[in-house]
C-alpha positions in Angstrom: -49.2 -36.1 -46.3 -48.0 -39.5 -47.1 -45.3 -39.8 -49.6 -45.6 -42.4 -52.3 -42.7 -44.7 -52.3 -41.1 -45.7 -55.6 -42.2 -49.1 -56.8 -39.7 -51.8 -56.1 -38.4 -53.7 -59.0 -38.1 -57.5 -58.6 -34.6 -59.0 -58.7 -35.4 -60.9 -61.9 -36.2 -57.7 -63.8 -32.7 -56.3 -63.2 -30.5 -57.3 -66.2 -27.5 -59.3 -65.2 -24.0 -58.5 -66.4 -23.0 -60.6 -69.4 -20.7 -63.4 -68.4 -17.3 -63.5 -70.0 -16.8 -65.9 -72.9 -15.6 -69.4 -71.8 -12.3 -71.0 -72.9 -12.7 -74.5 -74.4 -10.4 -77.0 -76.1 -11.0 -77.4 -79.8 -11.6 -80.9 -81.2 -9.5 -82.2 -84.1 -10.9 -80.9 -87.4 -13.5 -78.8 -85.6 -14.7 -75.8 -87.6 -18.0 -74.9 -85.9 -18.7 -73.9 -82.3 -20.4 -76.5 -80.1 -21.5 -74.2 -77.3 -25.1 -74.4 -76.3 -27.2 -71.3 -75.4 -29.7 -70.9 -72.6 -32.4 -72.7 -74.6 -30.1 -75.7 -75.3 -29.6 -74.9 -79.0 -26.1 -75.2 -80.6 -24.4 -71.9 -81.6 -22.7 -73.4 -84.7 -20.8 -70.3 -85.4 -17.6 -70.5 -87.6 -14.4 -70.6 -85.6 -11.9 -68.0 -86.8 -8.3 -67.4 -85.8 -8.1 -64.7 -83.2 -5.1 -62.5 -83.6 -6.5 -59.6 -81.4 -6.4 -61.5 -78.1 -4.8 -59.6 -75.3 -1.3 -60.5 -74.0 -2.6 -62.0 -70.7 -4.9 -64.4 -72.5 -2.2 -65.4 -75.0 0.3 -65.9 -72.1 -2.2 -68.1 -70.3 -3.6 -70.2 -73.2 -0.9 -69.9 -76.0 -0.6 -68.0 -79.2 -2.9 -70.1 -81.4 -6.4 -69.2 -80.3 -9.7 -69.3 -82.2 -12.9 -67.5 -81.4 -16.6 -68.2 -82.4 -18.0 -65.4 -84.6 -21.4 -65.5 -82.9 -21.0 -66.3 -79.1 -17.3 -65.3 -78.9 -16.3 -68.5 -77.0 -12.5 -68.9 -77.1 -11.0 -72.2 -78.3 -7.5 -73.5 -77.6 -6.0 -75.8 -80.2 -6.5 -79.6 -79.8 -3.7 -81.2 -77.9 -1.3 -83.2 -80.2 -3.1 -82.0 -83.3 -1.0 -80.4 -86.1 -2.6 -77.5 -87.8 -3.1 -77.9 -91.6 -3.2 -74.2 -92.4 -0.8 -72.8 -94.9 0.0 -73.3 -98.5 -0.2 -76.9 -99.8 2.9 -77.9 -101.8 2.7 -80.3 -104.7 
Protein backbone atom coordinates (compact mmCIF):
# COMPACT_ATOMS: atom_id res chain seq x y z
CA UNK A 1 0.00 0.00 0.00
CA UNK A 2 1.25 3.40 -0.93
CA UNK A 3 0.95 6.06 1.73
CA UNK A 4 -0.38 9.43 0.67
CA UNK A 5 2.10 12.12 1.56
CA UNK A 6 0.86 15.35 3.07
CA UNK A 7 0.52 18.13 0.51
CA UNK A 8 3.41 20.52 0.69
CA UNK A 9 2.60 24.15 1.32
CA UNK A 10 4.43 26.69 -0.80
CA UNK A 11 6.79 29.05 0.98
CA UNK A 12 4.62 32.05 0.11
CA UNK A 13 1.63 30.59 1.98
CA UNK A 14 3.51 30.46 5.29
CA UNK A 15 2.83 33.70 7.19
CA UNK A 16 5.95 35.67 8.00
CA UNK A 17 6.67 36.95 11.47
CA UNK A 18 5.72 40.62 11.84
CA UNK A 19 8.72 42.88 11.62
CA UNK A 20 9.46 45.08 14.62
CA UNK A 21 8.44 48.73 14.31
CA UNK A 22 11.11 51.02 12.91
CA UNK A 23 12.65 54.00 14.68
CA UNK A 24 12.52 57.28 12.75
CA UNK A 25 13.45 60.88 13.51
CA UNK A 26 10.49 63.19 13.82
CA UNK A 27 10.36 66.34 11.69
CA UNK A 28 9.75 69.75 13.37
CA UNK A 29 6.01 70.27 14.02
CA UNK A 30 5.21 66.75 12.71
CA UNK A 31 1.97 65.40 14.19
CA UNK A 32 1.10 62.53 11.81
CA UNK A 33 3.01 59.41 10.80
CA UNK A 34 4.67 59.47 7.36
CA UNK A 35 5.39 55.73 7.14
CA UNK A 36 4.21 53.98 3.98
CA UNK A 37 2.63 50.52 4.03
CA UNK A 38 3.27 47.69 1.55
CA UNK A 39 0.86 49.27 -0.95
CA UNK A 40 2.63 52.64 -0.80
CA UNK A 41 -0.16 54.42 1.09
CA UNK A 42 0.70 56.79 3.96
CA UNK A 43 -0.27 55.63 7.45
CA UNK A 44 -1.18 59.17 8.70
CA UNK A 45 -1.73 57.95 12.27
CA UNK A 46 -1.51 60.45 15.12
CA UNK A 47 1.86 60.55 16.93
CA UNK A 48 1.42 60.21 20.67
CA UNK A 49 3.93 60.48 23.51
CA UNK A 50 5.04 57.00 24.46
CA UNK A 51 5.62 56.63 28.17
CA UNK A 52 5.47 52.80 28.19
CA UNK A 53 8.72 52.24 26.27
CA UNK A 54 11.04 49.69 27.84
CA UNK A 55 14.24 50.80 29.56
CA UNK A 56 16.54 49.51 26.80
CA UNK A 57 14.75 51.54 24.13
CA UNK A 58 14.75 54.68 26.30
CA UNK A 59 18.46 54.22 27.04
CA UNK A 60 19.24 53.84 23.33
CA UNK A 61 17.03 56.62 21.89
CA UNK A 62 16.30 58.96 24.81
CA UNK A 63 13.36 59.57 27.13
CA UNK A 64 11.15 61.65 24.81
CA UNK A 65 9.71 59.10 22.36
CA UNK A 66 6.53 59.21 20.29
CA UNK A 67 4.70 56.31 18.67
CA UNK A 68 2.17 56.09 15.84
CA UNK A 69 -1.23 54.91 17.03
CA UNK A 70 -1.80 52.76 13.91
CA UNK A 71 1.48 51.22 12.70
CA UNK A 72 3.40 51.62 16.02
CA UNK A 73 6.46 53.21 14.37
CA UNK A 74 8.61 54.87 17.02
CA UNK A 75 9.73 58.48 16.52
CA UNK A 76 12.66 60.24 18.19
CA UNK A 77 12.37 64.01 18.68
CA UNK A 78 13.67 66.32 15.96
CA UNK A 79 17.30 67.35 16.61
CA UNK A 80 17.58 70.93 17.87
CA UNK A 81 13.81 71.36 18.12
CA UNK A 82 12.35 72.60 21.40
CA UNK A 83 9.07 70.91 22.40
CA UNK A 84 6.14 73.28 22.86
CA UNK A 85 4.14 71.03 25.14
CA UNK A 86 3.11 72.34 28.52
CA UNK A 87 0.97 75.17 29.80
CA UNK A 88 1.16 78.47 27.96
CA UNK A 89 1.78 81.41 30.25
CA UNK A 90 0.28 84.79 29.48
